[in-house]
C-alpha positions in Angstrom: 91.8 82.3 15.4 92.1 85.5 18.2 89.6 87.8 17.8 89.8 91.4 19.2 87.6 92.3 22.2 86.4 88.5 22.5 87.2 86.8 25.7 88.7 83.3 24.7 86.6 79.9 25.3 88.4 77.2 26.8 87.0 73.6 27.3 86.2 72.8 31.2 89.3 71.8 32.6 91.4 73.0 29.9 91.5 76.7 30.9 95.0 78.0 31.1 96.8 77.3 34.5 98.0 80.6 37.2 101.7 81.3 36.7 104.1 78.7 38.8 101.4 75.7 37.9 102.5 73.3 35.5 100.6 70.6 34.0 101.2 67.9 37.1 100.2 69.8 39.5 96.6 70.6 37.3 94.6 67.9 38.8 96.3 69.1 42.3 95.0 72.8 41.7 91.8 71.7 40.6 90.8 69.3 42.6 91.9 72.6 46.0 89.6 74.8 42.8 86.8 72.2 43.8 86.8 72.2 47.7 87.5 76.0 47.7 84.2 76.5 46.0 82.5 73.8 48.0 83.9 75.4 50.8 82.1 78.9 50.0 79.2 77.9 49.4 78.4 76.5 52.6 80.1 79.5 54.1 77.4 81.5 52.2 73.9 79.1 52.6 71.6 80.4 55.6 72.2 77.5 57.8 76.4 78.1 58.1 75.3 82.3 59.1 72.7 81.0 61.6 74.7 78.8 62.9 78.3 80.6 63.0 76.3 83.8 64.6 74.6 81.6 67.2 78.3 79.6 68.0 79.3 83.6 68.4 76.4 85.2 70.7 76.7 82.5 72.9 80.6 82.5 73.2 79.9 87.1 73.5 76.7 86.7 75.6 79.2 84.1 78.0 82.3 86.2 77.9 79.8 89.3 78.9 78.1 87.1 82.2 81.9 85.4 83.1 83.1 89.4 83.5 80.3 90.7 85.0 79.8 88.2 87.6 83.6 89.6 88.2 82.0 93.0 90.1 79.2 90.7 91.6 79.7 90.7 95.0 79.4 88.2 97.6 76.8 88.4 101.0 79.3 86.4 104.0 76.6 86.5 106.0 75.1 84.2 102.6 77.9 81.2 102.9 79.3 81.6 106.3 79.4 77.9 107.6 80.7 76.5 104.4 84.2 75.6 103.6 86.4 77.8 101.4 86.4 74.8 98.8 82.7 74.6 98.9 82.3 78.4 98.8 85.2 78.4 95.8 82.2 75.7 94.4 79.3 77.5 94.8 81.2 80.3 93.2 82.0 79.0 89.8 78.4 77.3 89.5 76.9 80.8 90.2 79.0 81.9 87.2 79.2 78.7 85.1 75.0 78.8 85.5 75.1 82.1 84.8 77.5 82.4 81.7 75.1 79.8 80.0 71.7 81.7 81.1 73.2 84.2 79.3 75.4 82.9 76.5 72.1 81.0 75.3 70.3 84.4 74.9 72.5 85.8 73.1 73.1 82.3 70.7 68.8 82.9 69.9 69.0 86.5 69.2 72.5 86.3 67.3 71.0 83.2 65.5 67.4 84.3 64.9 68.8 87.8 63.3 71.1 85.8 61.0 68.7 83.4 59.6 66.3 85.9 59.3 68.3 88.6 57.5 69.6 85.4 55.1 66.2 84.3 54.4 65.6 88.0 53.3 68.6 88.9 51.4 68.4 85.5 49.4 64.2 85.5 48.5 65.5 89.8 47.3 68.8 88.8 46.0 69.9 92.2 46.7 72.7 93.6 49.5 71.3 96.6 50.9 70.0 98.5 54.2 66.7 96.7 53.8 67.3 93.5 54.5 68.8 94.2 58.2 65.6 96.8 58.7 63.6 93.8 58.0 65.5 90.9 59.8 65.6 94.0 62.3 61.8 94.1 62.4 61.1 90.9 62.1 63.1 88.9 64.9 62.1 91.8 67.5 58.9 91.1 67.0 59.6 87.4 67.7 61.1 87.9 70.9 58.9 90.3 72.1 55.4 88.0 71.0 54.3 86.5 74.5 53.6 90.3 75.5 51.3 91.8 73.3 50.9 93.3 70.2 51.7 96.8 71.7 55.4 95.1 72.3 55.6 93.2 68.9 56.0 96.4 67.2 57.2 98.0 69.5 60.0 95.6 69.8 60.6 95.6 65.9 60.9 99.2 65.8 63.5 98.8 68.5 65.5 95.9 66.9 65.1 97.4 63.3 66.5 100.9 64.6 69.3 99.2 66.1 70.3 96.9 63.3 70.4 100.2 61.0 72.5 102.0 63.5 74.8 99.1 63.6 74.9 98.6 60.2 75.4 101.8 59.0 78.2 101.8 61.2 79.6 98.6 59.8 79.0 100.5 55.7 80.5 103.0 56.7 83.3 104.8 54.6 86.3 105.5 56.3 88.9 107.9 55.2 92.7 107.4 53.2 94.2 109.5 56.2 93.9 106.1 58.8 
C-alpha cells in the first residue's frame, strides 16, 4: 500500500537501484557505494584536511621559493675559483635548501590553520564565517607565541583579518553574466 506524500521505506540492501543497473550488478554497486562512503568520511576528517593543507602549503612554498630563486643574482666573486659544474651544484643545493625551508614554513601554516578550523567547525557544527576568523586568530597567536603577548594578539588579529578577507572572497556570489 502506498501512502500519498510519504516517502517509501525499504529494508537495508533492498532499496531500488538507479536506472540501468540490474539485480545481478547490485552487489558490485553496493560494494562501490560502501567504498565511496569510506572515502567521503576520510576526506571529511580533520586529520585528512590537515595533511592535505600541509602538503599543499609545502608544495606552494617550495614553488614560490623556486620562482624567487630565479630572480636572485649570483655574486661572481663568491665562486670565482670553482668550475662550472661545481658552481651549478652549489646553486642547486642553495635552491633546494631554500625550497625546503620555504615549503616547511608554508606547510606548517597551512596545516595549523586547516586543523584548527576543522576542529572549530566540528565543535560548532556550523560552516560560517566565524570558523575561519577564529581559526585565524588562534593560528596567528600560535605562530607569534615566542614574541610576547602583544605579538600574540597582533598576530592573531592580523591572521584573523587575512582569513576573513580570503574566506569572503571565496564565498562571494558570482554573477550569472560570467
